[in-house]
N, CA, C and O of each residue as an XYZ file, in Angstrom:
564
protein
N      19.460     -5.280    -50.000
C      18.684     -4.114    -49.632
C      17.753     -4.434    -48.457
O      17.669     -3.668    -47.497
N      17.052     -5.579    -48.541
C      16.131     -5.987    -47.478
C      16.900     -6.230    -46.181
O      16.433     -5.848    -45.108
N      18.070     -6.861    -46.267
C      18.892     -7.136    -45.102
C      19.344     -5.846    -44.431
O      19.393     -5.761    -43.204
N      19.674     -4.843    -45.242
C      20.110     -3.552    -44.720
C      18.957     -2.886    -43.947
O      19.178     -2.311    -42.881
N      17.730     -2.965    -44.486
C      16.569     -2.375    -43.796
C      16.309     -3.072    -42.466
O      16.006     -2.420    -41.468
N      16.428     -4.398    -42.454
C      16.235     -5.147    -41.208
C      17.289     -4.767    -40.169
O      16.982     -4.643    -38.983
N      18.528     -4.582    -40.618
C      19.594     -4.192    -39.700
C      19.333     -2.811    -39.125
O      19.573     -2.580    -37.940
N      18.848     -1.894    -39.943
C      18.530     -0.536    -39.468
C      17.361     -0.595    -38.483
O      17.395      0.066    -37.445
N      16.332     -1.377    -38.798
C      15.179     -1.535    -37.919
C      15.593     -2.141    -36.581
O      15.152     -1.682    -35.527
N      16.444     -3.176    -36.619
C      16.915     -3.809    -35.384
C      17.719     -2.823    -34.546
O      17.571     -2.785    -33.324
N      18.568     -2.026    -35.187
C      19.352     -1.031    -34.460
C      18.443      0.006    -33.811
O      18.680      0.416    -32.675
N      17.400      0.432    -34.530
C      16.463      1.420    -33.981
C      15.728      0.860    -32.771
O      15.547      1.559    -31.774
N      15.303     -0.401    -32.855
C      14.605     -1.035    -31.730
C      15.530     -1.122    -30.524
O      15.113     -0.814    -29.408
N      16.764     -1.531    -30.726
C      17.717     -1.624    -29.622
C      17.974     -0.265    -28.977
O      18.119     -0.176    -27.758
N      18.033      0.790    -29.783
C      18.238      2.132    -29.227
C      17.050      2.537    -28.376
O      17.230      3.127    -27.311
N      15.840      2.235    -28.821
C      14.644      2.584    -28.044
C      14.595      1.817    -26.735
O      14.264      2.386    -25.695
N      14.923      0.525    -26.774
C      14.928     -0.279    -25.557
C      16.018      0.208    -24.608
O      15.811      0.265    -23.396
N      17.171      0.555    -25.156
C      18.287      1.003    -24.331
C      18.038      2.350    -23.673
O      18.636      2.645    -22.638
N      17.178      3.163    -24.241
C      16.866      4.481    -23.688
C      15.533      4.398    -22.974
O      14.580      5.079    -23.352
N      15.458      3.575    -21.952
C      14.211      3.236    -21.289
C      13.463      4.377    -20.644
O      12.374      4.151    -20.118
N      13.981      5.585    -20.653
C      13.228      6.705    -20.125
C      13.454      6.964    -18.649
O      12.786      7.834    -18.091
N      14.358      6.259    -17.986
C      14.645      6.578    -16.591
C      16.150      6.681    -16.385
O      16.945      6.109    -17.129
N      16.493      7.394    -15.399
C      17.876      7.674    -15.071
C      18.498      6.450    -14.409
O      17.956      5.942    -13.427
N      19.628      5.970    -14.930
C      20.269      4.793    -14.348
C      20.798      5.064    -12.947
O      20.900      4.142    -12.138
N      21.138      6.319    -12.647
C      21.617      6.656    -11.311
C      20.478      6.681    -10.307
O      20.680      6.330     -9.144
N      19.286      7.085    -10.725
C      18.107      7.146     -9.863
C      16.955      6.407    -10.542
O      16.011      7.037    -11.018
N      17.027      5.066    -10.589
C      15.970      4.333    -11.287
C      14.622      4.509    -10.596
O      14.551      4.646     -9.375
N      13.562      4.505    -11.386
C      12.211      4.611    -10.848
C      11.858      3.263    -10.229
O      11.918      2.231    -10.898
N      11.494      3.277     -8.959
C      11.178      2.046     -8.244
C       9.679      2.021     -7.970
O       9.115      2.999     -7.480
N       9.048      0.916     -8.283
C       7.615      0.781     -8.043
C       7.347      0.778     -6.543
O       8.119      0.218     -5.765
N       6.265      1.397     -6.154
C       5.855      1.457     -4.758
C       5.463      0.061     -4.290
O       4.762     -0.654     -5.006
N       5.902     -0.334     -3.108
C       5.609     -1.664     -2.572
C       5.018     -1.527     -1.180
O       5.679     -1.022     -0.272
N       3.774     -1.974     -1.003
C       3.119     -1.900      0.301
C       3.007     -3.273      0.956
O       2.452     -3.393      2.048
N       3.531     -4.318      0.295
C       3.379     -5.659      0.851
C       4.041     -5.756      2.214
O       5.069     -5.132      2.477
N       3.427     -6.550      3.067
C       3.941     -6.767      4.408
C       2.903     -6.447      5.461
O       1.766     -6.096      5.146
N       3.302     -6.570      6.708
C       2.428     -6.333      7.847
C       2.743     -4.976      8.457
O       3.906     -4.627      8.660
N       1.692     -4.214      8.746
C       1.822     -2.836      9.205
C       0.953     -2.587     10.431
O      -0.108     -3.191     10.591
N       1.422     -1.685     11.296
C       0.667     -1.272     12.484
C       0.454      0.234     12.437
O       1.388      0.995     12.185
N      -0.785      0.660     12.682
C      -1.089      2.089     12.770
C      -0.402      2.656     14.000
O      -0.586      2.154     15.108
N       0.399      3.712     13.802
C       1.108      4.331     14.927
C       0.520      5.676     15.312
O       0.546      6.054     16.483
N      -0.013      6.404     14.331
C      -0.616      7.702     14.640
C      -1.498      8.154     13.489
O      -1.385      7.681     12.358
N      -2.378      9.083     13.820
C      -3.221      9.724     12.826
C      -2.807     11.182     12.832
O      -3.002     11.880     13.828
N      -2.235     11.652     11.730
C      -1.612     12.967     11.586
C      -0.553     13.115     12.671
O       0.457     12.412     12.624
N      -0.739     13.993     13.637
C       0.300     14.217     14.648
C      -0.155     13.767     16.027
O       0.485     14.099     17.025
N      -1.241     13.024     16.099
C      -1.703     12.567     17.407
C      -1.608     11.051     17.476
O      -1.328     10.387     16.478
N      -1.841     10.521     18.651
C      -1.816      9.064     18.787
C      -2.982      8.463     18.030
O      -3.875      9.181     17.580
N      -2.975      7.176     17.891
C      -4.030      6.488     17.139
C      -5.304      6.448     17.980
O      -5.572      5.469     18.676
N      -6.083      7.529     17.904
C      -7.348      7.591     18.629
C      -8.347      8.392     17.817
O      -7.981      9.224     16.987
N      -9.618      8.121     18.076
C     -10.702      8.854     17.445
C     -11.590      9.380     18.571
O     -12.172      8.595     19.319
N     -11.694     10.688     18.693
C     -12.515     11.276     19.749
C     -12.094     10.832     21.131
O     -12.935     10.682     22.018
N     -10.801     10.618     21.329
C     -10.296     10.208     22.636
C     -10.336      8.703     22.864
O      -9.819      8.227     23.875
N     -10.930      7.946     21.961
C     -10.985      6.493     22.085
C      -9.810      5.888     21.335
O      -9.597      6.155     20.153
N      -9.059      5.072     22.048
C      -7.874      4.443     21.458
C      -8.267      3.483     20.341
O      -9.228      2.726     20.474
N      -7.523      3.517     19.243
C      -7.756      2.665     18.088
C      -6.485      1.866     17.825
O      -5.383      2.412     17.855
N      -6.646      0.575     17.568
C      -5.517     -0.278     17.192
C      -5.837     -0.899     15.838
O      -6.902     -1.488     15.654
N      -4.912     -0.764     14.892
C      -5.124     -1.293     13.546
C      -3.846     -1.981     13.084
O      -2.747     -1.439     13.201
N      -4.019     -3.179     12.561
C      -2.949     -3.911     11.896
C      -3.470     -4.307     10.523
O      -4.637     -4.673     10.379
N      -2.610     -4.234      9.518
C      -3.019     -4.637      8.175
C      -1.881     -5.393      7.505
O      -0.709     -5.047      7.648
N      -2.256     -6.430      6.777
C      -1.301     -7.220      6.020
C      -1.664     -7.127      4.542
O      -2.732     -7.581      4.132
N      -0.775     -6.540      3.743
C      -0.942     -6.482      2.292
C      -0.081     -7.587      1.689
O       1.120     -7.647      1.949
N      -0.688     -8.465      0.883
C       0.070     -9.560      0.284
C       0.463     -9.226     -1.152
O      -0.099     -8.320     -1.767
N       1.420     -9.959     -1.668
C       1.845     -9.788     -3.058
C       0.741    -10.205     -4.026
O       0.752     -9.802     -5.189
N      -0.207    -11.004     -3.556
C      -1.325    -11.452     -4.388
C      -2.457    -10.427     -4.420
O      -3.547    -10.722     -4.910
N      -2.202     -9.216     -3.895
C      -3.172     -8.109     -3.884
C      -4.381     -8.389     -2.997
O      -5.488     -7.943     -3.295
N      -4.170     -9.132     -1.901
C      -5.211     -9.301     -0.899
C      -4.754     -8.595      0.375
O      -3.570     -8.311      0.553
N      -5.714     -8.317      1.256
C      -5.367     -7.731      2.540
C      -6.150     -8.408      3.648
O      -7.225     -8.966      3.429
N      -5.580     -8.344      4.846
C      -6.249     -8.739      6.077
C      -6.109     -7.568      7.022
O      -5.013     -7.036      7.197
N      -7.208     -7.161      7.633
C      -7.232     -5.989      8.500
C      -7.781     -6.383      9.861
O      -8.826     -7.027      9.956
N      -7.071     -5.992     10.912
C      -7.495     -6.228     12.282
C      -7.676     -4.853     12.917
O      -6.739     -4.055     12.948
N      -8.877     -4.572     13.425
C      -9.169     -3.239     13.959
C      -9.882     -3.364     15.297
O     -10.836     -4.128     15.441
N      -9.403     -2.599     16.274
C     -10.038     -2.560     17.590
C     -10.228     -1.099     17.976
O      -9.286     -0.308     17.951
N     -11.452     -0.758     18.329
C     -11.756      0.595     18.793
C     -12.135      0.491     20.261
O     -13.128     -0.145     20.614
N     -11.336      1.120     21.110
C     -11.575      1.027     22.553
C     -11.163     -0.332     23.079
O     -10.203     -0.934     22.598
N     -11.895     -0.810     24.072
C     -11.601     -2.111     24.686
C     -12.290     -3.227     23.905
O     -13.158     -2.977     23.069
N     -11.890     -4.440     24.192
C     -12.565     -5.574     23.579
C     -11.705     -6.294     22.573
O     -10.478     -6.319     22.668
N     -12.386     -6.881     21.605
C     -11.721     -7.724     20.622
C     -11.526     -6.979     19.307
O     -12.115     -5.925     19.067
N     -10.692     -7.555     18.481
C     -10.444     -6.998     17.154
C     -11.542     -7.457     16.187
O     -12.048     -8.574     16.291
N     -11.893     -6.588     15.259
C     -12.762     -6.943     14.159
C     -11.858     -7.284     12.980
O     -10.899     -6.567     12.692
N     -12.170     -8.371     12.311
C     -11.346     -8.878     11.213
C     -12.040     -8.615      9.888
O     -13.216     -8.938      9.716
N     -11.306     -8.028      8.954
C     -11.797     -7.775      7.607
C     -10.772     -8.326      6.630
O      -9.581     -8.394      6.935
N     -11.242     -8.716      5.457
C     -10.310     -9.116      4.407
C     -10.906     -8.737      3.068
O     -12.101     -8.465      2.953
N     -10.048     -8.724      2.053
C     -10.502     -8.360      0.723
C      -9.334     -8.236     -0.228
O      -8.294     -8.868     -0.043
N      -9.515     -7.411     -1.250
C      -8.473     -7.189     -2.247
C      -8.139     -5.703     -2.306
O      -8.949     -4.855     -1.932
N      -6.936     -5.405     -2.779
C      -6.541     -4.009     -2.934
C      -5.918     -3.801     -4.306
O      -5.457     -4.737     -4.959
N      -5.923     -2.528     -4.718
C      -5.306     -2.131     -5.974
C      -4.336     -1.000     -5.674
O      -4.656     -0.084     -4.917
N      -3.166     -1.063     -6.261
C      -2.162     -0.008     -6.127
C      -1.802      0.449     -7.522
O      -1.229     -0.313     -8.302
N      -2.132      1.682     -7.839
C      -1.841      2.254     -9.142
C      -1.040      3.524     -8.920
O      -1.585      4.547     -8.506
N       0.255      3.456     -9.196
C       1.125      4.593     -8.894
C       1.165      4.791     -7.392
O       1.629      3.916     -6.661
N       0.682      5.934     -6.926
C       0.616      6.228     -5.490
C      -0.803      6.133     -4.952
O      -1.048      6.518     -3.809
N      -1.746      5.629     -5.748
C      -3.148      5.535     -5.333
C      -3.468      4.119     -4.875
O      -3.270      3.151     -5.610
N      -3.965      4.017     -3.646
C      -4.303      2.735     -3.036
C      -5.799      2.697     -2.772
O      -6.351      3.606     -2.152
N      -6.453      1.643     -3.244
C      -7.881      1.462     -2.987
C      -8.120     -0.007     -2.694
O      -7.256     -0.850     -2.936
N      -9.307     -0.307     -2.170
C      -9.579     -1.693     -1.841
C     -11.056     -1.991     -1.801
O     -11.902     -1.098     -1.778
N     -11.336     -3.279     -1.795
C     -12.702     -3.776     -1.712
C     -12.735     -4.913     -0.700
O     -11.934     -5.845     -0.770
N     -13.676     -4.825      0.248
C     -13.853     -5.884      1.230
C     -14.465     -7.113      0.551
O     -15.036     -7.013     -0.535
N     -14.341     -8.264      1.200
C     -14.891     -9.497      0.641
C     -16.398     -9.434      0.398
O     -16.922    -10.174     -0.434
N     -17.099     -8.553      1.121
C     -18.547     -8.434      0.909
C     -18.888     -7.554     -0.300
O     -20.062     -7.315     -0.582
N     -17.857     -7.071     -1.015
C     -18.068     -6.272     -2.213
C     -18.088     -4.780     -1.976
O     -18.132     -4.011     -2.937
N     -18.058     -4.340     -0.719
C     -18.088     -2.914     -0.401
C     -16.686     -2.311     -0.533
O     -15.711     -2.854     -0.013
N     -16.605     -1.186     -1.236
C     -15.320     -0.499     -1.426
C     -14.918      0.227     -0.148
O     -15.764      0.601      0.665
N     -13.610      0.418      0.013
C     -13.136      1.254      1.109
C     -13.813      2.613      1.007
O     -14.269      2.999     -0.069
N     -13.880      3.325      2.091
C     -14.509      4.637      2.091
C     -13.753      5.683      1.304
O     -14.324      6.717      0.958
N     -12.493      5.450      1.010
C     -11.657      6.443      0.345
C     -10.630      5.763     -0.532
O     -10.340      4.576     -0.386
N     -10.085      6.551     -1.451
C      -8.871      6.167     -2.167
C      -7.756      6.913     -1.463
O      -7.896      8.101     -1.172
N      -6.660      6.243     -1.188
C      -5.566      6.832     -0.430
C      -4.366      7.114     -1.316
O      -4.067      6.364     -2.245
N      -3.687      8.204     -1.013
C      -2.365      8.442     -1.561
C      -1.397      7.816     -0.575
O      -1.464      8.087      0.624
N      -0.503      6.985     -1.069
C       0.394      6.244     -0.194
C       1.838      6.617     -0.476
O       2.237      6.792     -1.627
N       2.613      6.736      0.593
C       4.066      6.882      0.483
C       4.701      5.847      1.406
O       4.191      5.564      2.490
N       5.813      5.294      0.960
C       6.548      4.319      1.757
C       8.010      4.746      1.769
O       8.624      4.946      0.721
N       8.553      4.880      2.970
C       9.977      5.187      3.139
C      10.521      4.253      4.202
O      10.237      4.407      5.390
N      11.309      3.277      3.759
C      11.851      2.297      4.694
C      10.731      1.503      5.333
O       9.928      0.876      4.642
N      10.679      1.533      6.676
C       9.634      0.786      7.375
C       8.462      1.684      7.789
O       7.697      1.334      8.688
N       8.326      2.828      7.136
C       7.234      3.766      7.427
C       6.332      3.915      6.208
O       6.811      4.042      5.081
N       5.018      3.900      6.446
C       4.046      4.090      5.382
C       3.038      5.134      5.840
O       2.595      5.120      6.989
N       2.680      6.034      4.940
C       1.686      7.067      5.214
C       0.552      6.943      4.214
O       0.780      6.856      3.008
N      -0.675      6.936      4.728
C      -1.869      6.900      3.888
C      -2.649      8.185      4.106
O      -2.978      8.531      5.240
N      -2.946      8.891      3.024
C      -3.726     10.125      3.085
C      -4.983      9.932      2.250
O      -4.895      9.734      1.038
N      -6.168      9.988      2.890
C      -7.395      9.800      2.116
C      -7.624     10.947      1.148
O      -7.303     12.097      1.449
N      -8.181     10.631     -0.017
C      -8.465     11.684     -0.998
C      -9.455     12.665     -0.389
O     -10.463     12.267      0.195
N      -9.158     13.939     -0.531
C     -10.012     14.978      0.010
C      -9.906     15.135      1.514
O     -10.635     15.935      2.100
N      -9.016     14.390      2.154
C      -8.879     14.451      3.612
C      -7.689     15.278      4.038
O      -6.770     15.525      3.257
N      -7.721     15.697      5.271
C      -6.616     16.492      5.803
C      -5.761     15.680      6.776
O      -4.667     16.109      7.141
N      -6.247     14.514      7.197
C      -5.484     13.676      8.109
C      -4.618     12.698      7.325
O      -4.880     12.405      6.159
N      -3.603     12.211      7.979
C      -2.812     11.131      7.416
C      -2.701     10.032      8.458
O      -2.600     10.298      9.656
N      -2.721      8.800      7.987
C      -2.552      7.644      8.861
C      -1.125      7.156      8.695
O      -0.677      6.884      7.581
N      -0.415      7.048      9.804
C       0.989      6.649      9.773
C       1.128      5.221     10.297
O       0.604      4.879     11.356
N       1.840      4.405      9.539
C       2.042      3.001      9.873
C       3.529      2.700      9.939
O       4.349      3.390      9.332
N       3.860      1.658     10.687
C       5.229      1.144     10.684
C       5.165     -0.341     10.374
O       4.240     -1.040     10.787
N       6.162     -0.808      9.640
C       6.222     -2.226      9.275
C       6.550     -3.031     10.528
O       7.438     -2.663     11.297
N       5.846     -4.103     10.721
C       5.987     -4.924     11.917
C       5.488     -6.323     11.609
O       5.205     -6.639     10.454
N       5.380     -7.142     12.598
C       4.700     -8.432     12.485
C       3.426     -8.341     13.315
O       3.444     -7.833     14.436
N       2.335     -8.829     12.769
C       1.079     -8.800     13.514
C       1.181     -9.854     14.614
O       1.392    -11.031     14.324
N       1.030     -9.439     15.878
C       1.148    -10.402     16.983
C       0.079    -11.500     16.898
O      -1.056    -11.245     16.497
N       0.453    -12.698     17.274
C      -0.497    -13.811     17.282
C      -1.658    -13.517     18.220
O      -2.779    -13.962     17.977
N      -1.399    -12.767     19.295
C      -2.470    -12.416     20.245
C      -3.556    -11.571     19.576
O      -4.722    -11.647     19.965
N      -3.190    -10.777     18.587
C      -4.171     -9.999     17.822
C      -4.992    -10.943     16.949
O      -6.219    -10.857     16.923
N      -4.327    -11.830     16.246
C      -5.008    -12.776     15.358
C      -5.945    -13.709     16.124
O      -6.971    -14.139     15.595
N      -5.586    -14.019     17.368
C      -6.399    -14.926     18.194
C      -7.561    -14.206     18.877
O      -8.456    -14.859     19.413
N      -7.561    -12.870     18.867
C      -8.560    -12.084     19.617
C      -9.496    -11.350     18.663
O      -9.656    -10.133     18.761
N     -10.125    -12.098     17.725
C     -11.015    -11.462     16.758
C     -12.453    -11.936     16.972
O     -12.709    -12.991     17.552
N     -13.372    -11.118     16.482
C     -14.798    -11.496     16.493
C     -15.019    -12.527     15.431
O     -16.143    -12.997     15.252
């Protein structure tokens, strides 16, 4: 009798595991932002703020850290680093000085394109996967 109950319990567990809740033809794939990215545009315009050209490169690592290189106008890049969290489609981060990013972003990734939309914002930041040039890394404050 006990053996029969164990066999029924084992069969039930196997059925639950086998019915994992996702379609085998279209499996649910976790969002992956790891890699090096370059800002290409903000919404439908070039990467500029008030007519001033902006250059941004960001590297998201598998260890949930980031490195950010940002240049506004002429001059050198400002270097930031910290940690990030990705929960579903929500991306947030904290700089090494403990200050949180100004926004939580909704992120989408399609191939080598990534879009970040700040919560409550109407703009979107568009990135393409690339390699951060050594000249950028060498030209920081």
